[in-house]
C-alpha positions as CSV (number, residue, x, y, z in Angstrom):
1,M,179.8,229.2,177.3
2,V,183.3,228.5,175.9
3,N,184.3,229.6,172.4
4,N,186.9,228.1,170.2
5,N,189.7,230.2,171.6
6,G,189.1,228.9,175.1
7,L,187.7,232.1,176.4
8,D,185.1,231.5,179.2
9,L,182.1,233.9,178.9
10,S,179.6,231.9,180.9
11,H,179.6,234.5,183.7
12,L,178.1,237.3,181.6
13,E,174.8,238.5,182.9
14,R,171.8,237.7,180.6
15,G,168.8,239.9,179.7
16,R,170.9,243.0,179.0
17,F,170.1,243.2,175.3
18,S,167.1,245.3,174.5
19,P,166.1,245.7,170.8
20,P,164.5,249.0,169.5
21,L,160.8,248.8,170.0
22,N,160.1,249.9,166.5
23,L,161.7,246.7,165.2
24,M,159.6,244.3,167.2
25,Q,156.4,244.7,165.2
26,P,158.0,243.8,161.8
27,F,159.5,240.7,163.3
28,S,156.2,239.8,165.0
29,D,154.4,240.2,161.6
30,A,157.0,238.0,159.9
31,L,156.4,235.2,162.4
32,Q,152.8,235.1,161.3
33,S,153.8,233.6,158.0
34,S,152.9,229.9,157.9
35,E,155.6,229.4,155.3
36,L,158.3,230.8,157.6
37,I,157.1,228.8,160.6
38,E,157.2,225.6,158.5
39,Q,160.7,226.4,157.4
40,I,161.8,226.9,161.0
41,R,160.2,223.6,162.0
42,Q,161.9,221.7,159.1
43,R,165.2,223.2,160.1
44,S,164.8,222.1,163.7
45,E,164.2,218.5,162.5
46,I,167.5,218.3,160.5
47,E,169.5,215.4,162.1
48,A,172.9,216.9,161.9
49,A,175.6,217.4,164.5
50,P,175.6,220.9,166.0
51,L,178.0,223.2,164.1
52,R,181.3,224.2,165.8
53,W,184.0,226.3,164.2
54,E,187.8,226.4,164.6
55,H,190.3,228.9,163.1
56,C,193.1,227.1,161.3
57,R,195.9,227.9,158.9
58,I,196.7,225.7,155.9
59,T,198.9,225.9,152.9
60,P,197.0,227.7,150.1
61,D,197.3,224.9,147.5
62,S,196.0,222.3,149.8
63,A,192.4,223.6,149.7
64,E,189.7,222.9,147.2
65,L,187.1,225.4,146.1
66,D,183.4,224.6,146.4
67,R,181.0,225.6,143.7
68,N,180.3,229.4,144.1
69,I,177.0,231.1,143.6
70,R,178.6,234.0,141.8
71,A,181.0,234.2,138.9
72,F,184.6,235.1,139.8
73,N,185.7,238.7,139.4
74,F,189.4,238.5,138.6
75,D,189.9,242.2,139.2
76,H,188.6,241.7,142.7
77,V,190.9,238.7,143.1
78,L,193.9,240.9,142.2
79,Q,192.9,243.7,144.6
80,V,192.2,241.2,147.5
81,G,195.5,239.4,146.8
82,L,197.6,242.6,146.9
83,S,195.8,243.8,150.0
84,I,196.5,240.5,151.8
85,L,200.2,240.7,150.6
86,E,200.5,244.1,152.2
87,Q,198.3,243.8,155.4
88,G,197.8,240.1,155.9
89,Q,194.6,238.1,155.7
90,L,192.3,240.0,158.0
91,Q,189.1,237.9,157.4
92,P,189.2,234.0,157.3
93,C,187.6,232.0,154.6
94,I,184.8,229.6,155.6
95,A,185.6,226.0,154.9
96,E,184.4,222.5,155.6
97,P,186.4,219.3,156.1
98,I,186.5,216.6,153.4
99,L,185.9,213.5,155.4
100,I,186.8,210.0,154.2
101,E,185.9,207.2,156.6
102,G,185.7,209.7,159.4
103,E,189.1,211.2,158.8
104,I,189.8,214.7,157.4
105,R,191.5,214.2,154.1
106,G,191.1,217.7,152.8
107,V,189.6,221.2,153.2
108,R,186.9,222.7,150.9
109,V,186.5,226.5,150.9
110,V,182.8,227.3,150.8
111,A,182.9,231.1,151.2
112,G,185.6,233.7,150.7
113,Q,186.9,232.0,147.5
114,H,188.3,235.3,146.1
115,R,190.5,235.6,149.2
116,A,191.6,231.9,148.8
117,I,192.6,232.4,145.2
118,G,194.3,235.7,146.0
119,V,196.4,234.1,148.8
120,N,197.3,231.2,146.5
121,L,198.4,233.5,143.6
122,M,200.4,235.8,145.9
123,S,202.1,232.8,147.5
124,Q,203.1,231.4,144.1
125,L,204.4,234.8,143.0
126,L,206.6,235.0,146.2
127,Q,208.0,231.5,145.6
128,S,208.7,232.2,141.9
129,A,210.5,235.4,142.9
130,G,212.6,233.6,145.4
131,I,211.2,235.6,148.3
132,P,211.1,233.6,151.6
133,G,208.0,233.2,153.7
134,E,205.3,231.1,152.2
135,M,201.8,232.6,152.8
136,D,199.2,230.6,154.8
137,L,195.5,230.5,154.1
138,M,193.4,231.3,157.2
139,V,190.1,229.4,157.3
140,R,187.2,229.1,159.7
141,L,186.7,225.3,159.6
142,S,183.5,223.5,160.5
143,N,183.5,220.4,162.6
144,R,181.6,218.4,159.9
145,E,180.6,218.6,156.3
146,L,177.9,221.2,155.6
147,T,174.5,220.5,154.2
148,Q,173.6,222.1,150.9
149,R,171.2,224.5,152.7
150,E,173.9,225.5,155.1
151,K,176.3,226.2,152.3
152,L,173.7,228.3,150.4
153,E,173.0,230.4,153.5
154,I,176.7,230.9,154.2
155,Q,177.4,232.0,150.6
156,I,174.4,234.3,150.6
157,A,175.7,236.1,153.7
158,E,179.2,236.2,152.3
159,N,178.4,237.4,148.8
160,L,175.7,239.9,149.4
161,Q,177.4,241.8,152.3
162,N,179.8,243.6,149.9
163,P,178.6,246.7,148.0
164,M,177.4,246.0,144.5
165,T,175.9,247.9,141.6
166,P,172.2,247.2,141.0
167,D,172.9,245.1,138.0
168,E,175.6,243.1,139.9
169,E,173.3,242.5,142.8
170,A,170.5,241.5,140.3
171,E,172.8,238.9,138.7
172,A,173.8,237.6,142.1
173,I,170.2,237.3,143.3
174,A,169.2,235.5,140.0
175,Q,172.0,233.0,140.6
176,L,170.9,232.6,144.2
177,W,167.4,231.9,143.1
178,S,168.6,229.1,140.9
179,E,170.6,227.6,143.8
180,F,167.7,228.2,146.2
181,K,165.3,226.2,144.0
182,S,167.8,223.3,143.7
183,V,168.0,223.2,147.5
184,H,164.4,223.8,148.5
185,G,162.7,222.1,145.6
186,E,159.1,223.0,144.6
187,G,158.5,224.6,147.9
188,A,160.9,227.4,147.1
189,S,159.3,230.9,146.8
190,K,160.7,234.3,145.9
191,A,159.4,235.8,149.2
192,Q,161.3,233.1,151.1
193,L,164.5,233.9,149.2
194,A,163.9,237.6,149.9
195,R,163.8,236.9,153.7
196,S,166.9,234.7,153.5
197,I,169.0,237.4,151.9
198,G,167.5,240.4,153.7
199,R,166.0,242.0,150.6
200,T,162.5,243.1,149.9
201,P,160.4,240.8,147.6
202,G,160.1,243.7,145.1
203,K,163.9,243.8,144.8
204,V,164.1,240.1,144.2
205,Y,161.3,240.2,141.6
206,N,163.1,243.1,139.8
207,A,166.4,241.2,139.9
208,L,164.9,238.1,138.3
209,N,163.2,240.3,135.6
210,F,166.5,242.0,134.9
211,A,168.3,238.7,134.5
212,Q,165.9,237.7,131.7
213,L,167.0,240.7,129.5
214,P,169.3,240.1,126.5
215,I,173.0,240.1,127.3
216,E,173.5,243.2,125.1
217,V,171.0,245.2,127.1
218,K,172.6,244.1,130.4
219,A,176.0,245.1,129.1
220,M,174.7,248.6,128.5
221,V,173.7,248.7,132.1
222,S,177.0,247.4,133.4
223,S,178.7,250.0,131.2
224,K,176.6,252.7,132.9
225,I,175.1,254.0,129.6
226,L,171.7,252.6,130.3
227,P,170.1,253.1,133.8
228,Y,169.0,250.0,135.7
229,G,165.5,251.4,136.1
230,T,165.2,251.9,132.4
231,A,166.3,248.3,131.8
232,L,163.5,247.1,134.1
233,E,161.0,249.1,132.0
234,L,162.4,247.3,128.9
235,N,161.7,244.0,130.6
236,K,158.0,245.1,130.7
237,L,158.2,245.5,126.9
238,Q,159.9,242.1,126.6
239,R,157.2,240.4,128.7
240,D,154.4,242.1,126.6
241,K,155.9,240.9,123.4
242,L,156.4,237.3,124.7
243,E,152.8,237.2,125.9
244,R,151.6,238.1,122.4
245,I,153.3,235.3,120.5
246,D,152.3,231.7,120.2
247,P,154.0,229.6,122.9
248,E,155.2,227.2,120.2
249,A,156.7,229.9,118.0
250,Q,160.1,229.8,119.7
251,D,161.7,231.2,116.5
252,Q,160.2,234.6,117.3
253,I,162.2,235.0,120.6
254,P,165.5,236.0,118.8
255,L,163.5,238.6,116.9
256,I,162.0,240.0,120.1
257,E,165.5,240.2,121.6
258,Q,166.8,242.1,118.6
259,D,163.9,244.5,118.8
260,L,164.6,245.0,122.5
261,I,168.2,245.8,121.8
262,R,167.3,248.3,119.1
263,T,164.9,250.0,121.5
264,A,167.7,250.2,124.1
265,V,170.1,251.7,121.5
266,H,167.4,254.2,120.5
267,I,167.0,255.3,124.2
268,V,170.7,255.6,124.7
269,S,171.3,257.4,121.4
270,R,168.6,260.0,122.2
271,N,170.0,260.4,125.7
272,M,166.5,259.9,127.2
273,D,166.2,260.3,130.9
274,M,164.2,257.7,132.8
275,P,160.8,259.4,132.7
276,T,161.1,260.0,128.9
277,A,162.3,256.4,128.3
278,K,159.4,255.1,130.4
279,T,156.9,257.1,128.4
280,H,158.5,255.9,125.1
281,I,158.4,252.2,126.2
282,S,154.8,252.6,127.4
283,S,153.9,253.9,123.9
284,L,155.4,250.8,122.4
285,I,153.4,248.5,124.7
286,N,150.2,250.4,124.3
287,P,150.2,252.7,121.2
288,E,146.5,253.3,121.4
289,G,146.8,254.6,124.9
290,Q,148.9,257.6,123.7
291,F,145.9,259.1,122.0
292,Q,143.7,261.1,124.4
293,L,140.3,261.6,122.9
294,G,138.7,263.7,125.6
295,L,141.0,266.7,125.3
296,F,138.2,269.3,125.5
297,S,135.0,269.6,127.4
298,G,131.6,269.3,125.6
299,E,131.1,273.1,125.6
300,V,134.5,273.8,123.9
301,M,133.9,271.2,121.3
302,A,130.4,272.5,120.6
303,S,131.8,276.0,120.3
304,L,134.5,274.8,117.8
305,K,131.8,273.1,115.7
306,K,129.5,276.1,115.8
307,E,132.3,278.4,114.6
308,E,133.3,275.8,112.0
309,L,136.8,276.0,113.3
310,R,139.3,273.2,112.4
311,L,141.8,272.1,115.1
312,G,145.2,270.8,114.4
313,I,147.4,269.3,117.1
314,K,151.2,269.1,116.6
315,T,152.6,266.0,118.2
316,A,156.0,264.3,118.5
317,V,154.9,262.2,115.5
318,D,154.7,265.4,113.4
319,R,158.2,266.4,114.5
320,A,159.5,262.9,113.8
321,F,158.1,263.0,110.2
322,A,159.6,266.5,109.7
323,D,162.9,265.2,110.8
324,A,162.6,262.2,108.5
325,V,161.8,264.4,105.5
326,G,164.9,266.4,106.2
327,Y,166.9,263.2,106.6
328,F,165.7,261.8,103.2
329,V,166.4,265.2,101.5
330,R,170.0,264.9,102.6
331,I,170.2,261.2,101.5
332,R,168.8,262.3,98.1
333,E,171.7,264.8,97.8
334,V,174.2,262.1,98.7
335,I,172.8,259.7,96.1
336,R,172.7,262.5,93.5
337,K,176.3,263.5,94.0
338,S,177.7,260.0,94.5
339,G,177.8,259.4,90.8
340,V,179.7,262.5,89.9
341,D,181.9,263.3,92.9
342,E,184.4,260.7,94.0
343,R,184.5,262.3,97.5
344,V,180.8,261.4,98.1
345,F,179.9,257.8,98.5
346,I,177.2,255.7,100.1
347,T,178.4,253.8,103.1
348,D,177.0,250.4,104.2
349,A,175.5,252.0,107.3
350,L,173.6,254.5,105.2
351,L,172.5,251.8,102.8
352,R,171.2,249.8,105.7
353,H,169.2,252.8,107.0
354,I,167.6,253.3,103.6
355,A,166.7,249.7,103.4
356,E,165.2,249.8,106.9
357,A,163.2,252.9,106.0
358,I,161.8,251.1,102.9
359,I,160.9,248.0,104.9
360,S,159.2,250.2,107.6
361,N,157.3,252.1,104.9
362,N,156.1,248.9,103.2
363,A,155.1,247.4,106.5
364,F,153.1,250.5,107.5
365,L,151.3,250.5,104.1
366,E,150.6,246.7,104.3
367,T,149.3,247.0,107.9
368,I,147.0,249.9,107.3
369,A,145.7,248.4,104.1
370,V,144.7,245.2,105.9
371,Q,143.3,246.7,109.1
372,E,141.8,249.9,107.8
373,P,141.3,249.7,104.0
374,E,139.0,252.7,103.8
375,I,141.5,254.9,105.7
376,A,144.3,253.5,103.5
377,Q,142.5,254.4,100.3
378,E,141.8,257.9,101.5
379,L,145.3,258.4,102.7
380,M,146.8,257.3,99.4
381,E,144.5,259.6,97.5
382,R,145.4,262.6,99.6
383,A,149.1,261.8,99.6
384,G,148.9,261.5,95.8
385,S,147.3,264.9,95.5
386,Y,149.9,266.4,97.9
387,V,152.7,265.0,95.8
388,K,151.3,266.6,92.6
389,V,151.1,270.0,94.3
390,Q,154.7,269.7,95.4
391,E,155.8,268.8,91.9
392,V,154.0,271.8,90.5
């Protein structure tokens, strides 16, 4: 066996490699997948010349950039360019020839595009500063044009080998899924993508769910004010709301997104940890599930009835209402003083909160009046009597 540098390694003794035994079973299980076997079979039937690679050096501005599966990070380009300027290009870009009538008329960079841009920019800066020594771009050039599937696999290996935050990795996987479907067609599956990129199916599913969230929610995650796990819980709320609307009512989708953003802001403003946020989101998905009817055994309930005792349970709802009452008392004082004291005035934000409170109140009354008219009537009567007592 001779590699591209002319080094003969054909004399090496074979059979020396022995993989850990605990890794053999997972690979054996994977090979039971009919989908994977079919993929291997199709790959073996591709009529393409065997790939060979050769290390070359070219001028940076002579290379073209292929379409990349990830958006460019210009901070990363700057860091890479400065590192190459100081230490040289340690890792080559992966490229393919541009063939016209069998002749190489150009080079297209498939992977390592941040490095290619960095070298190009640094080379231009050196020239503009009058510093001698134009920089070369080092590439690992294939002997033929690559197929779309080969390009995708190379870019997957290149882009997902670097450390990324969960949200960055999720966006990359979502972009990969789009490219993966375009290459593999209707036969593409998320499990197949997971195997190709060395990730679990669960991680791929979570990544695709995260990618469906509103941009504002994803921005909170990238800013590290909202945990990635909490964002995935918000996606459950998003899916629940989308499942409840008429498929033809597309005008409801922006409203759902706005509601999701408000929920995310509420979670962040209350500084909720992940368990608390998960409980809060679950209560929005299934409000009825928050009420546990079987709090006491039959004996305890019988005893309570026998003694004619009345039981009151203070919940987070009670505390929320108490907070709201205090809030509106303060608003009342602001409104009362705003007409006589120039230092006191109602801001647009405060006015918006008051309007939202009125809208929420009216929506609550309308909903309960329609769904539970008897309870609504009793509630209004008891609330009316309570107001009279307070006035007295």
